[in-house]
N, C-alpha and C positions, 0 to 999 in steps of 0.2 A: 726015464727023465733028467732032462740036462742036469749038467755041474751048479750052473746059477739056482734053478731051482732047490736042489739040495740045499743049496749053502744059505739059500731064502730060508728054508724049511728050519734048519740049522740055529740059524739066527733066530727066527720065531721063539724055538725051545727054549735056548737061552736065556733070552728077553723074559718067557714065560716063567722062568726057574726066578729069576731076579724079581719079578714083580712079587712072586709067593715069597721071597726070601723078605723081599720090601715089609709084604704086610704082615708076615711073623714079628718081623722087628719091631712096629708100630705096636700091636698088642702086646708084646710084650713089653714095651716101654710101658703104656699105660697101666698093665697091673702091676710094673715094678712103682710107679705111681702115689698107684693104690695102696698097696702095702708100705711105703715109705710116710704115706699122709696117716694111714693106720697105727703105725708103729710110735709116731710123732703123739699122737692123740691118744695115744694109752700111756707113755711116758710121763707126759703132764698130768694125765687122770693121774697114775700113779703116786706122782709127786704130792699132788694138792688133797686127796683123800683116802690115800691108800695105809692099812694098820694091819699089822699078824700077818694070816692067812691069807687074806684078801691079796696083800701086797705082793705077799710068795708066788701066789699065782698070777698074777699081773704081771711079774719080772718075768715068767716060765712062759706067757705070753710071747712078750716083748723079746725074748730071746729066739722064740721060734719064727717070729716075724721079720727079726733082724737074718737068722739064717735062710728063710725064703728067698729074702732083698737079693742075700747075697748070690746065692747058687742061679737068681732068675739074671741078674750081671752077669756069671760068667756066661751064662748061656747064651744071654744078648752079643759079649763077648766076640763069643765062638763063631755067631753067626753072622756079624759083622765082616769078621776077617774072610769069608769064605768070598 
């Protein structure tokens, strides 16, 4: 193979990995948005109607969702740096 063909193949391969990263970031952003939306809904629900053990359970779910969202944001930042 000539050098130009090899370079073209290499370029195509690198573009493919960029496309995969873009697709992965888009999917991750969608998931993060859904988690944020669910977290906010739980916060509102907890403020309005929660008492006692139900409130504690809701607060734990909120903390879990918050941690998952932060973990997703960290992963997204790491993917975007590449």
